[in-house]
N, C-alpha and C positions, 0 to 999 in steps of 0.2 A: 504494500500500500504506500501511497505517496504521503509524505509528511509535508504539508504546505507550510512554508516557512517565510515569514516576513523579515527580509534581511535587515539586520541592524548594521549601521555603518559607524565605525568607531574612529576616533581621532588617529589611532595608530595607522590607519590606512593612508592618511596623509603622509606620514613618514615613509611608508613603503613606496608610495607614489614618487616621492622626492628621490628616494634611493634608486628606483628603477630608472628615473630620468637621468641619473648620474652614471648609469651603466648597468642595465639589466642583464638578464641572461642572454645567451646566444640566440635562443628561440624568440626572444622579445623583438629583436631587430628584424627577424624574418629574412636575414641575408644568408645567401649561400655562396660558396666560392666556386667559380668556374662552372663546371657542369653539374654541380650538386643542386638538388631541388631546395627551394626555400622551405624552411621548417616553420610550422605554426601549430599551436595547441588550442583546442576548443574545450572549455570546461562547461559541462551541462548542469542543469539544476536538479538532476536526480539520476538514479541508476538507469541504464539503457531501457527505453520504453518506445512504443510506437510514436509518442510525442516527439521523439528524436529521430524518427525513421528516415527522414530525408538526408540527414548528415551521415548516418550509417550506410545508406544506399550509395552516397557519394564515395564513401570509403570502399565499399564492396565492389563497385563498378569502376573504380579507379578514376572517377571524375576529377578528384583533387590532383592526382598525378598527371592527368591530361592537361591540367592548367599549370603544371610545373611547380607544384607545391607538395610538400610532405606533411600531411596533417595527422595529428594525434588527437583522438577524442577521449577526454578524461571524464568519467562519470561524476556527477555531484552526489550529494547525500545529505542527511539530516544535520550534519555538523560542518558542512562545507559552504563557504560563501563565494559564489562565482564572482561577485563584484569585487571582493577583496583580492582574489587571486589575479584577476585581470588588471586591477589597479596597481598591483605590486609588480607587474611585468612577468609573472610566472606563466601566464597564458596570454595569448593575443586576442582571443575571442571567448565570449561567454553567453550563456542563456540566463535570463532573469525575467522579472516582470517589469512592465513599463514604469510603474510607480517607484520601484526600487532605483531606477536610473535617475528619476527626478529627485529622490531623497539623497542619492549620492552627490549629485550636482549641487544640491542645496548646501551640502557640507564641503563643497570645494573639490570634489573628486571628478575629474574631467572625462566621464564616460559618455559614449555616443552610440545610439542605437542605429544599426545599419539595415535592419529588416525585422519584420514582425511575422512570426510563424502563425499565430492565431489571430484572426481578425476579431473573433469573439473568444473571450477567455473560456477555457474548459471548466473553470471553477463552478461548483454548484453547492447548494445546501440540499442535503438528503434527509428525508423524513420517512417514517413508517407510513405506508399507504393508508392504514386505518386511522391515523392521527388527524386527518382532515386538513392538513396544511396545504392550502391552495395558492397562497400569496405570501409575500414577505411580512405583511402585517400579522399573519397567523403565527409568526415566530414568538410573539409576545406570550409570556407565561411558560415558554418551553425551555428545556435544558439544551443549550446550544454549545456544541463542541467546536471551538474555533481557536485560531492562533490569536493571542491577545494583541490588540493594537493594529491588526491587519487592516489595510485601507478600506476594503469593501465592507467589512463588518462595522467599522466606525461609521461609514456612510449609511448603511442600511439601518443601524440603530437610530441614527439621527433622523433620517427621512421618514421612517415608519414608526417613530416614537415607541421604541421597544423597551420602555422603562422596566417592564416586569420579566424580560428575558433573563434567564440565569446563564451567565457566561462560564463555560468550563473549558479547561485547557485541552486542546486537541493533541493527541499523542501519536496519531498515525495508525492506531488500531481501531477495529470496528466492534470489538466484543462488548464494550460498555454501551455503545449505541444500540446494538442488537438487544441487549438485556433491558433497555429502557424504552418502552413503546411511545413515550412522549418526547423522546430526545430527537435532536436534529444535529447533523454533523456536516462539516465541510468535506469536500471531496472533488474528484475530477469526473466529469461526465463520461470520460473514456475508460474508467476502470472500476471505481467503487460500486456503481450500480450493478455491473456485471457480477462482481464478487458476491454481492448480497443476493442476487438472483440465484446464483449457484448454491447458496446456503438456504434457499427457500424463504428468504426474507423479502416480502413484498415492499416496494419502496417507491417514493415519488421524489422528483427533483425540481428545484428552482434554479435556473441558470442565472448566475450572478449578473451577467450582462443585462438581463431583463430588469434589474433593479434600478438602472440608470447609471451605475458605476461601470464604465466601459473602457478600461485600459486594454491595450494590446497585450496578448499573452505570449509567453516564451519568446521574448524579443532577443535578437542576436545583437550583441554589442561589442565594442572595442574601445580604445582610448583616442583622445584627440591627437596624441603624439603618433600613434600608429597610422592614423589617417594622413597626417601631415608628412611623416617620414617614409611611409611605405604604402602609398595608395595602390601600387600594383599588386601587392600582397592581398590587400583588402578586396580588390576587384576580382582577383583570381579565386579567392575563397568564396566570395558570393556567387560568382559564375557557377562554380561547382556545386555549391549548396542549393541554389535554385534548381539546377538540373537534377540534383539528387531528390529534392522534394517532388518535382514533377514525375520522376521515375517511381518513387515510393507510392505515390497516389494510385498508380495503375498496376504496380507489381509488388504490393506489400507482402503477398504470400511468398514471394521469392526472397525478400530481404528479411522477413521475420526470423527464420532460422539463424541468421547472422546476429540479429539482436539477442536471440536466446543464448548464443555462444558468449556474448558479453554479459548477459544477466540470466543465469540458469534458473532463477526463480520465476521467470516468465512462463506463462501457460499459452499454448498454441491458440486455443479458442479465445482466450482473453485478448491476445494480440489481434486476432481477426476482428473482435468486437471493437477494440480501441481504434484500429485503423479505419474502420467504417464510420464510427461515431465522430471522428475528428475531421472528416473530409469537408463537410459544409463549414465548419468553424475555421478551417484554414483557407479553403479555396472559394468560399462564398463571400457575400458582402462586397466590399470595395475591391477585393482581390479578383472577383469574377470579371470585372471590367479592366482593372489596372494591373493584374498579375500578382503572383505570389510575393508576399513580403511588404505589400504597399502600406503606406502610412500617410495620414493627412494632418496638416497643421491644426485643423479644427478639433480633431480627436485629442491631440496632445495638449492643446490649450484648455479644453474642457477638463482633462485630467488634472492639469496643473491647478486650475481654479478650484476643483473639488478638494485637492490636497491642502491648498491654502485655507479653504473654509474649515477644514477639519483640523487645522493647525498641525498637520503632519510635516509640512514644510513651511519655512518662514519667508523665503524670498520669491519674488515674482520672476522666475526664471524665463529667459528668452527661449522658448521651446525650439526655435529653429537651430539652436546650438545643441539640443539634446538628442536630435535624430537627423538622419539624412537619407534620402532615397537615391542619391547619386550612383550608388553601386548596384542598384537593381536593374533588371533587364530593360533595355530601351531608354535608360536614364544616362548612359555614358555619353 
């Protein structure tokens, strides 16, 4: 199960960023010598999952090699901060959530999003079918398992006046939720509902996107310095990544065994479910017209204003500095 974690950014990251600017690791420069491929590392936000399928497809099908780069994909996990690792120069690219990037920039960490995997976030609130939860206002009076301080929960509590909702710490496990018919838990539409169905637990979901809090999900990010000093590396990485996601969309059954090699805990049927469930979230919406990874200034501005209203960030960030579409197909 995924443990949804709202990344905390600490002052120590600033020191790591300064150190990396003074001379990071060999991989941070992305430079190769002569005939050697340029090296780069991607740190994801969890263990290998269908939500990362496009990057693993790009690895499996040698799309990165075709672009002249040698990419390593490192899995994230419950105690791993992709934003901290990329800011430190230990990886050139990372997966996170859009709000985490604005929080990082609010604290002076110069991260930049170069593509959005999910046009609609896969985050959901899951309830027992018999509990009668049909709308976010129905969460009032319920035991809600969620990560403390996470942006969407703060937004939903305020908008839907959930004064009587009891907030409980989300652990990544479903047992406590299963045992409490009045409980609600956060999760991913691509995984937890399937796991509950397999256990015979009838459930209903509310897509967080439908609450009005609509950040891009699983954004791909790098640093301002990487874009400035190594735009060719960024372009090559995104060319192969976009190609990988286009491939995974139509050939997930071929790539899923490779995902399972990277994460033996994955179940074949669960991967099929996840790949199918995420298609519309990734390739629908604005991506249907503008292509995979598309982002708009309107969406970023709305998110910034929501985070300001919730006092999660303090400064009115120029969102044009927080993301760029220049490395997406057709934008070169």
